[in-house]
N, C-alpha and C positions, 0 to 999 in steps of 0.2 A: 658155611650154611648147612643146617640139619634139617632132617625130615623125621617130624614127630607125629605119633599117634596119639590122640587125645580122646579119652573116654570117660564118661562120667555116670553117675546114677543119682538123680535128683530125687528127693524123698518129700518135699513138701508143694503139693499141688498148687497152692494159692501163691508160693512165691513168683515174683518176676524174674526168671532167669536171663531177661535180655541182657543185662550187664556183663554175665558171663560168656554170653555168645560175642558181644561187641569187645570183651576184652580179649578173646582168641582172635578176632578178625584184625584187631588194631595192633597184637603183639606179633603178627605173622605177616611176611610178605606176600605169599600165597597160601590158597587153604581149599580144601576139597572137603565137601560135607555131604554125603550121598545117604550114609547110614544114619538112622536116628542115633543120637547120642555118641556119635563118632566122628572125628575131625581128623583128615591128615593135613599138616600144615608145613610151609616153609619158614623157616626163622633162623636167626642169628643166634637164638636162646638156646641152651642146653635144656634138657627134660628138667632139670631141677630148677632153672632159672625161671622156666615158663610156668611151672607148677606152683612156684611161689608167689608168681605174679597173680594167679588165678584163684588161689586160696581165699583171699578176702571176698571173692564174688560167689562164694558158695557158703551153705550152711556147715555147722561141725558135723551133722549126722548125713551129709551128703557125701559120695564117693568120688574119687578123682584118680585116674590114672594116665601118666605121660611118658611114654617111652620111644627111644630113637628107635626108626625103620632102618634096616639093611636089606639088601636086594637076596632077601630069602622070605618070600612069601608065596601064598597060595590062596585061593577063593574062587568065588564063582559072582563076578563082578560084570557091569555092561563094559563093552570095549573103551568108552570114554574114560572108565576109571583106571583102567589097565595102562592107557595111554599115557593119563595124567601121572599115574605112579612110575613108569617106566622112562618118563622124560626126567624125573627128578632123583630117583635113587641109583646109587651106582656102588 
């Protein structure tokens, strides 16, 4: 199981990006989406595998970054966000 961070920049305000969000939810066993344009997900896919599944759901001029998380992170988030991360990342 991998914990991946997905972030993106969509460039077309008239496009329906609902399929992208559903694609993320459907390819991950658990997900956390507290920040705009950022998801942290639990999945059996590698970053490469998940990105390839999401590419068809965005436009060519959009941007997508999928990276694996490890237990070296820091930030300013609510307690429930840290609890979610700390339960999954080792």
